[in-house]
C-alpha positions in Angstrom: -3.8 2.1 31.5 -1.2 0.5 29.3 1.8 2.2 31.0 0.9 0.8 34.4 0.1 -2.6 33.1 3.3 -3.1 31.3 5.9 -1.3 33.4 6.0 -4.2 35.9 6.5 -6.7 33.1 9.3 -4.6 31.6 11.0 -4.2 35.0 10.7 -8.0 35.7 12.0 -9.0 32.3 14.7 -6.4 32.2 15.4 -6.9 28.5 15.5 -4.6 25.5 13.0 -7.0 23.8 10.5 -6.4 26.7 10.9 -2.6 26.3 10.4 -2.8 22.6 7.3 -5.0 22.9 5.7 -3.5 25.9 6.6 0.2 26.2 3.7 2.6 26.3 5.9 5.0 24.3 5.5 2.8 21.2 2.1 4.3 20.5 3.4 8.0 20.6 4.2 7.9 16.9 0.5 7.4 16.0 -0.7 10.5 17.9 -0.9 12.7 14.7 -3.2 10.1 13.1 -6.1 11.1 15.4 -7.6 7.7 16.0 -11.0 7.9 17.7 -13.7 5.5 19.0 -15.5 5.5 15.6 -12.5 4.3 13.7 -11.9 0.9 12.2 -8.1 0.1 12.0 -6.1 -2.5 10.2 -2.6 -2.8 11.5 -0.2 -4.9 9.4 2.5 -7.1 10.9 2.6 -5.3 14.3 5.9 -5.7 16.2 4.6 -4.6 19.5 1.9 -5.9 21.9 1.3 -2.5 23.5 0.5 -0.8 20.2 -2.2 -3.3 19.4 -3.7 -2.9 22.9 -3.5 0.9 22.6 -5.3 0.8 19.3 -8.0 -1.4 20.8 -8.5 1.3 23.5 -8.8 4.0 20.9 -10.7 2.6 18.0 -14.1 0.8 17.6 -12.5 -2.1 15.7 -8.9 -3.3 15.3 -7.9 -6.0 12.8 -4.4 -7.4 12.9 -3.1 -8.9 9.6 0.2 -10.6 9.1 2.1 -9.7 5.9 1.1 -12.9 4.2 -2.6 -12.7 5.1 -3.5 -9.2 4.0 -5.5 -10.6 1.1 -7.7 -12.5 3.5 -8.9 -9.4 5.1 -12.5 -8.8 3.9 -13.7 -5.7 5.7 -12.6 -2.2 4.8 -10.9 0.0 7.4 -10.7 3.8 7.6 -7.2 3.6 8.9 -4.4 1.2 7.7 -1.1 1.2 9.6 2.3 -0.1 8.5 5.0 0.4 11.1 8.7 -0.2 10.2 8.3 -1.8 6.8 6.7 -1.6 3.5 4.6 -4.8 3.7 2.4 -4.0 0.7 2.1 -1.3 -1.9 -0.3 1.6 -1.4 -2.3 0.5 -4.4 -2.9 -2.9 -2.9 -3.7 -1.5 0.5 -6.1 1.0 -1.0 -8.5 -1.9 -1.8 -8.9 -2.4 2.0 -9.4 1.3 2.8 -12.8 2.8 3.1 -13.7 6.0 1.3 -11.9 8.9 2.8 -9.7 6.6 4.8 -6.0 7.1 5.8 -3.0 5.1 5.1 -0.2 5.4 7.6 3.5 4.5 7.3 6.2 5.0 9.9 9.7 3.9 9.2 13.3 4.5 9.9 15.0 7.4 8.3 18.1 5.2 7.6 16.0 3.2 5.1 15.6 6.3 3.0 12.1 5.3 1.9 10.3 8.6 2.3 10.4 9.8 -1.3 9.9 6.3 -2.7 6.8 5.7 -0.6 5.5 9.2 -1.4 5.8 8.4 -5.1 4.0 5.1 -4.6 1.2 6.9 -2.7 0.8 9.4 -5.5 0.7 6.6 -8.1 -2.1 4.9 -6.1 -4.1 8.1 -6.1 -3.3 9.5 -2.7 -3.1 13.3 -3.2 -3.1 14.5 0.4 0.1 13.3 2.0 1.2 14.7 5.3 4.8 14.0 6.4 6.2 14.3 9.9 9.6 13.8 11.4 9.5 11.8 14.6 12.4 11.9 17.1 14.4 10.2 18.3 12.8 7.5 16.2 9.4 5.9 15.4 9.9 3.2 18.1 10.1 5.6 21.1 8.8 8.9 19.7 9.0 11.9 22.1 8.8 14.7 19.6 6.9 15.1 16.4 7.6 17.8 13.8 6.2 18.9 10.5 8.7 17.7 7.8 9.5 21.3 6.8 9.9 22.6 10.4 13.5 23.9 10.5 14.0 23.1 14.2 12.8 19.5 13.8 16.2 18.1 12.9 16.8 14.4 12.1 14.5 11.6 12.9 12.3 8.9 11.4 9.3 9.5 9.2 5.6 9.3 9.6 3.4 9.6 6.5 -0.3 9.9 6.6 -2.0 9.7 3.2 -5.6 10.4 2.2 
């Protein structure tokens, strides 16, 4: 289990960098995506070792692409994940998405990108966009709310587009 594997390393390093890179909580933001053993996942510019390993435990195939190498990815995935940044437009990423696949963005509320990205998703032909508020943030999510849930309060955003 990832938690047990990395807790010792976090404790020994004792730094915020170790927590951000190795915490098992980093994968919590992806729980609404519903990743299963049959999924093929493309994650772009991951900033966390534990998320990649968690994805490898959940999905059949995980491809990691850096921002400057997305064009080199040949196979299509049914889930594409962008965490913390807008590395490429949804219309470009759609070319790497299999039929019926999902495009996932998680980003900080302070960046105020939610409406902008929703518009880009709609322009790219994604008509089914589900928005969640994640709290306290997408890095260490402990609570996930539907965007329109009144008790959800502030938090970062998770968008899942089909």
